[in-house]
C-alpha positions in Angstrom: 139.9 162.8 158.4 139.8 163.3 162.5 136.4 163.8 164.0 136.5 166.9 166.2 136.3 166.6 169.9 133.0 166.8 171.5 133.9 169.2 174.4 135.6 171.5 171.6 132.5 171.7 169.9 130.6 172.6 173.3 132.7 175.1 173.8 132.3 176.7 170.2 128.3 176.6 170.4 128.7 177.8 173.9 130.8 181.3 172.5 128.1 181.0 169.9 125.2 181.6 171.7 126.8 184.5 174.0 128.0 186.6 171.0 124.3 186.6 170.0 123.3 187.3 173.3 125.4 190.0 173.6 124.1 190.9 170.2 120.6 190.9 170.8 121.2 193.0 174.3 122.8 195.4 172.2 120.0 195.7 169.9 117.6 196.0 172.6 119.4 198.5 174.3 119.2 200.8 171.4 115.9 200.3 171.1 115.2 201.8 174.5 117.4 204.3 174.0 115.7 205.4 171.0 112.2 205.2 172.6 111.9 206.0 176.0 108.9 205.1 177.6 106.5 207.8 178.2 106.5 209.9 181.3 102.6 208.6 181.9 103.4 205.2 182.0 106.3 205.2 184.1 104.4 207.2 187.2 100.9 205.6 187.0 99.2 202.4 187.1 97.8 201.1 183.6 94.0 200.9 183.6 94.6 197.1 182.2 96.1 196.6 185.2 93.2 198.1 187.3 90.9 196.2 185.8 92.7 192.8 186.2 92.9 193.4 189.9 89.4 194.7 190.2 88.2 191.4 188.1 90.3 189.4 190.5 89.3 190.7 194.0 85.6 190.4 192.8 86.2 186.8 191.5 87.7 185.6 195.1 84.9 188.0 196.8 82.1 188.4 195.3 80.2 191.4 196.5 83.2 193.6 197.3 84.3 197.0 195.3 87.8 198.3 194.9 87.9 201.4 195.8 91.8 202.2 195.9 94.8 200.8 194.5 98.5 201.9 196.0 101.7 200.5 194.2 104.7 199.6 197.2 108.0 199.9 195.8 
């Protein structure tokens, strides 16, 4: 029985990985269509992000207070 060529094995493995990733991308796209992001989360800054920024600023500069946060796009 002849032994398979290493280059052929690597090529087949690469194609299998490509098809698996394509399938997962299609599944993710379908989920994003079925369950769209709510509008209130798309426009505003989440409370967890505000808390993290506030804690990081007070840790870096003790005694300071965050009065406003703006998102720059």
